[in-house]
C-alpha positions in Angstrom: 44.6 62.7 35.5 43.7 63.6 38.7 44.6 61.9 41.8 42.0 59.8 43.9 42.5 59.1 47.4 43.0 55.5 48.4 40.0 55.9 51.2 37.7 57.0 47.9 38.3 54.3 45.9 37.7 51.8 48.8 34.3 53.5 49.2 33.4 53.2 45.3 34.5 49.6 45.6 32.0 49.2 49.0 29.7 50.7 46.5 30.0 48.4 43.2 31.1 45.0 44.6 28.3 43.9 46.1 26.4 45.1 42.8 28.8 43.3 40.7 28.2 40.1 42.8 24.6 40.5 42.7 24.6 41.0 38.7 26.8 37.6 38.4 24.9 35.5 40.6 21.3 36.7 38.8 23.1 35.7 35.7 24.1 32.2 37.5 20.5 32.0 38.8 18.2 32.8 35.8 21.3 31.6 33.2 18.3 30.1 30.5 20.9 27.3 29.0 19.2 28.2 25.7 16.2 28.9 23.8 12.9 26.1 24.9 11.4 24.3 22.2 7.9 24.7 21.0 5.5 22.8 18.5 5.7 25.3 15.6 2.6 27.0 14.3 4.0 27.7 10.9 2.4 31.4 11.2 4.6 34.3 10.5 8.1 34.2 12.4 7.5 31.1 13.4 7.9 29.2 10.1 10.2 26.7 9.3 13.0 28.3 6.8 15.2 27.0 4.1 17.5 28.7 1.7 16.8 29.0 -1.9 18.0 30.7 -5.5 16.2 31.7 -8.2 16.9 29.5 -11.4 15.1 31.0 -14.1 12.7 34.0 -14.5 10.3 34.2 -17.4 7.4 36.1 -18.7 4.2 35.0 -18.7 0.5 36.3 -19.6 -1.4 36.6 -16.3 -4.4 34.8 -17.6 -2.4 31.8 -18.4 -1.5 31.2 -14.9 -5.0 32.0 -13.3 -3.3 35.2 -11.6 -4.9 38.2 -13.2 -3.7 41.5 -11.8 -5.3 43.3 -8.8 -5.5 47.2 -9.9 -6.6 47.8 -6.3 -9.2 50.5 -7.2 -12.7 50.4 -8.5 -13.7 50.6 -12.0 -13.7 54.0 -13.6 -17.2 55.2 -14.4 -16.3 57.4 -17.4 -15.9 56.1 -20.9 -13.9 52.9 -20.9 -9.9 53.4 -21.8 -8.4 51.2 -25.0 -7.4 48.1 -24.1 -3.7 48.1 -23.1 -2.9 44.4 -23.9 -2.4 41.1 -22.0 -1.1 41.6 -18.2 2.1 40.1 -17.9 3.6 38.3 -14.8 6.6 36.6 -13.9 6.7 32.9 -13.5 10.0 32.5 -11.2 11.7 28.8 -10.7 12.9 28.3 -7.4 15.7 25.9 -6.4 15.6 25.0 -2.8 19.3 24.5 -1.5 19.0 23.7 2.1 18.1 20.9 4.0 15.9 17.5 3.3 14.6 18.5 -0.5 18.3 20.3 -1.8 17.6 20.1 -5.4 14.0 20.6 -5.6 12.1 23.5 -7.3 9.2 25.2 -7.5 7.2 28.1 -9.2 6.1 31.5 -8.0 4.2 33.5 -10.3 4.9 37.4 -9.6 2.3 39.7 -10.4 3.1 43.2 -12.1 1.9 45.3 -9.1 3.6 43.4 -6.5 7.1 45.3 -5.3 9.1 42.1 -5.1 10.6 41.1 -8.4 13.4 38.5 -8.9 16.6 38.1 -10.8 17.9 34.6 -12.1 20.3 34.2 -9.3 19.4 35.6 -6.6 19.2 34.3 -3.3 15.8 33.8 -1.4 14.7 32.8 1.9 11.8 29.8 1.8 8.9 29.1 4.0 8.8 25.1 5.0 5.1 24.3 5.6 5.3 20.3 6.1 1.7 19.6 6.4 0.7 21.4 3.2 0.5 19.5 0.1 3.6 18.6 -1.8 3.6 21.4 -4.5 2.8 23.8 -1.5 5.3 23.4 0.9 7.5 25.5 0.1 7.0 29.6 -1.0 9.4 32.5 -1.0 9.1 34.8 2.3 11.8 37.0 2.0 15.5 37.7 -0.1 18.6 36.3 1.1 20.5 40.2 2.3 23.2 38.4 4.0 26.0 40.2 1.8 25.3 43.4 1.7 24.8 43.2 5.6 27.7 41.6 6.3 29.5 44.2 3.9 28.1 47.2 5.5 29.1 45.6 8.9 32.4 45.1 7.7 32.4 48.9 7.1 31.3 50.0 10.2 34.2 48.1 12.0 36.6 49.2 9.3 36.0 52.6 10.2 35.7 52.5 14.4 38.9 50.6 14.2 40.6 53.4 11.6 39.3 56.1 13.4 39.2 54.7 17.3 42.5 52.6 16.8 42.7 50.8 20.2 39.6 52.0 21.7 37.7 51.1 18.6 38.8 47.5 18.8 37.6 47.3 22.5 34.5 48.9 21.2 34.2 46.3 18.8 34.4 43.3 20.9 32.5 45.1 23.8 29.5 45.0 21.0 30.1 41.2 20.4 30.0 40.7 23.9 26.7 42.3 24.6 24.9 41.4 21.7 25.9 37.5 23.1 24.5 38.4 26.3 21.5 39.7 24.7 20.9 36.4 22.3 22.4 33.7 24.7 20.5 35.4 28.4 18.4 37.8 28.0 16.0 36.8 25.1 15.8 32.9 26.2 15.5 34.1 29.7 12.5 35.6 29.1 11.1 33.2 27.0 12.1 30.6 29.8 9.4 32.7 31.8 11.7 34.9 33.9 10.3 37.9 35.1 11.3 40.8 32.1 12.0 43.8 34.0 14.4 41.6 36.1 16.4 39.4 33.3 16.7 43.4 31.7 17.9 44.8 34.9 20.2 41.9 35.0 21.0 41.5 31.6 21.9 45.4 31.0 23.9 45.6 33.6 25.8 42.9 32.7 26.4 45.0 29.5 27.1 48.3 31.0 29.7 46.9 33.1 31.4 45.1 30.6 31.3 47.5 27.8 32.4 50.3 30.1 35.6 48.6 31.8 36.8 47.3 29.0 36.2 50.3 26.7 37.3 52.8 29.0 39.2 50.8 31.9 38.9 49.6 35.6 39.1 52.9 37.0 37.7 55.4 39.3 36.5 57.6 36.4 34.9 55.0 34.7 33.2 53.9 38.0 31.7 57.3 38.4 29.8 56.3 35.0 29.1 53.0 35.9 27.7 54.3 39.1 25.7 57.3 37.2 24.0 55.2 34.7 23.0 52.5 37.7 21.1 55.6 39.0 19.6 56.4 36.3 18.5 53.4 34.8 16.8 52.6 38.3 14.8 55.7 38.0 13.9 54.7 34.4 12.8 51.6 35.5 10.7 53.4 38.4 8.8 56.0 36.7 8.4 53.2 33.6 6.5 50.7 35.8 4.5 53.7 37.1 3.4 55.4 34.1 2.6 51.7 32.3 0.1 50.8 34.5 -1.4 54.6 35.1 -1.9 54.3 31.6 -3.1 51.0 31.2 -0.6 50.0 28.6 -0.7 46.2 28.0 2.3 45.5 25.8 0.6 43.7 23.5 0.2 46.4 20.4 1.6 44.6 17.6 1.5 41.3 15.4 4.8 40.2 17.1 4.1 40.4 20.2 0.5 38.9 19.7 2.1 35.7 18.1 4.8 35.4 21.5 1.8 35.7 23.7 0.3 32.9 21.5 3.5 30.5 22.1 4.6 31.3 24.9 1.7 32.3 27.0 4.2 32.6 30.5 5.4 35.6 29.7 4.7 38.6 30.8 3.7 41.3 27.9 3.8 44.5 30.2 7.0 43.3 31.5 7.8 43.1 28.1 7.4 46.3 27.3 9.6 48.0 30.5 12.7 45.9 29.8 12.6 46.9 26.4 12.5 50.7 28.2 15.5 49.8 29.7 17.4 48.5 27.2 16.6 51.1 24.8 18.1 53.4 27.4 20.9 51.7 28.6 23.5 52.9 25.1 22.2 56.1 25.4 22.9 56.6 29.1 26.4 55.2 29.2 26.8 57.7 26.7 26.0 60.6 28.7 27.6 59.4 31.9 30.6 58.8 29.9 30.8 62.3 28.7 29.7 63.8 31.6 32.6 62.0 33.9 35.2 62.8 31.2 34.6 66.3 31.3 34.8 66.6 34.7 37.8 64.8 34.6 39.2 67.1 31.7 38.5 70.1 33.7 39.7 69.7 36.7 42.9 68.4 35.2 43.4 71.8 32.9 42.2 74.1 36.3 43.6 72.2 39.1 42.5 74.9 41.4 38.5 75.4 40.6 36.8 75.1 42.9 33.9 72.5 43.5 31.1 74.7 42.6 33.3 76.2 39.9 34.2 72.5 38.5 30.3 71.4 38.7 29.1 74.7 36.7 31.8 74.6 33.9 30.7 70.5 33.4 26.8 71.2 33.8 27.5 74.0 30.7 28.8 71.0 28.8 26.2 68.7 30.1 23.4 71.0 28.8 24.0 70.9 25.3 24.4 67.3 25.7 21.0 67.1 27.1 19.8 69.4 24.3 21.2 67.1 21.7 20.6 63.3 23.1 16.7 64.4 24.1 16.2 65.4 20.4 18.3 62.1 19.0 15.9 59.7 21.1 12.5 61.4 20.0 13.6 61.6 16.9 15.0 57.7 16.7 11.5 57.0 18.2 9.2 59.2 15.7 10.8 57.6 12.4 10.3 54.0 14.0 6.9 54.6 14.1 7.1 56.8 10.8 4.4 54.5 9.5 2.0 54.1 12.5 2.2 58.4 12.5 1.1 58.5 8.2 -1.7 56.0 9.1 -3.2 58.2 11.9 -2.5 61.2 9.9 -4.5 59.6 6.6 -7.7 58.5 9.0 -7.4 62.6 9.8 -8.0 61.9 13.2 -6.6 64.3 15.9 -3.6 64.8 18.1 -5.1 63.9 21.0 -7.4 61.3 19.7 -3.5 59.8 18.0 -1.6 60.3 21.4 -4.1 58.4 23.2 -4.5 55.6 21.2 -2.6 52.7 22.7 0.3 52.4 19.7 1.4 56.2 20.3 0.9 56.3 23.9 3.4 53.3 24.3 5.7 55.3 22.4 5.0 58.7 24.2 5.9 56.9 27.3 8.9 55.0 26.2 10.5 58.2 25.0 9.8 60.3 27.8 10.4 58.3 30.5 13.6 57.3 28.6 14.5 61.3 28.2 13.8 61.8 31.9 16.7 59.0 32.9 19.1 60.9 30.1 18.1 64.4 32.1 18.4 63.2 35.2 21.8 61.3 34.4 23.4 64.8 33.8 23.5 66.6 36.9 23.7 63.5 38.6 26.8 62.1 37.2 28.5 65.5 37.3 27.9 65.7 40.6 29.4 62.3 41.5 32.4 63.4 39.4 32.6 66.4 40.4 32.9 64.9 44.5 35.5 62.3 43.3 38.1 64.3 41.5 37.9 67.0 44.5 38.2 64.3 47.2 42.1 64.9 48.0 41.6 68.9 47.9 40.7 69.4 51.7 39.5 72.3 52.9 40.9 74.3 50.1 37.9 74.4 48.0 36.6 77.2 50.3 38.9 79.4 48.5 38.4 81.0 44.9 40.4 80.6 42.7 43.1 82.8 41.7 43.5 83.8 45.0 46.7 82.5 46.6 45.7 79.0 46.2 48.9 78.5 44.3 51.5 79.9 46.5 50.0 78.6 50.0 50.6 74.6 48.0 53.9 75.3 46.9 54.8 76.3 50.2 53.5 73.2 51.5 
């Protein structure tokens, strides 16, 4: 690795140590101490839940259980078609397997037009409404997907470890710590009424410091990536704040945000939108800054005599390729997440400008473009910082073009 002078290490430390101290202080001051309790509404995600299991499934006539299927279409004006026989529904017997009512059973009727069907032995999640009549207290809210998700997570971890070896293990540990910061600090702190933007900046900075230094080591190369990420996050925060206000985005565009606001009225929903932009951009930013810093370090090692301008130009050629792929990835990721919404607008035959002007789509446009600007700026910014650091010990020799006797003069010293 190219040398870094002691003086430059002190300069980097003088910048980063106060930043790290501020992050630690913010964690201590804003630490929430758990999710605040509230009286459950019994609506949507706020329902009490238990585990259940399907113990029996049988076919019954829909008319016998007062569950005539809804075809979802108006009667045809043409001649009546031949009768196809009585509609057949499924009657599933569900057993509660957790909570104070473990062992209790109830039935669910599944119409033939429903997309979800049950099989004997299938695990399900149950919604519990204690205030409802006894026969209506439990209902199936979803299937239990724990096993396939844990299996997929295990495969992911195995692939990362096999390919990444020690770095892969460290990356997984950093991922667990990042998830812990998100669930133990960021989410509870926002629910306690702390400013979402401040919480996102502090929590995101903590995740960045832990992930980068754990995976890439405590050295000048990682410190440059941290500085590049920090500056880019600052730009994203400023741009996001300006354009969220300018575009009059409320952030309250979904059932989830509406429910959160009804349960915790003190939460600033617009700040929650900005916090989401910052946290969502953080992972891709880490990738960009680490890649550019590593590129500069490797280029310097391959050609120690390269001038700063030549080193910067070579690294930027790599960075421009990275920009093209990362921006496209980010846009497609947001488009994929909003695909059902875009389909609905297509069905409504609304024009592109009308669709883009709706708050639902405008929110995603601002999120995508602000994050993309931060990513693009991170490339030249981090590259310039890295070039300055790796060239710090070279003195005035940078003014001599490569291949004009520099090696002879260095050996003569």
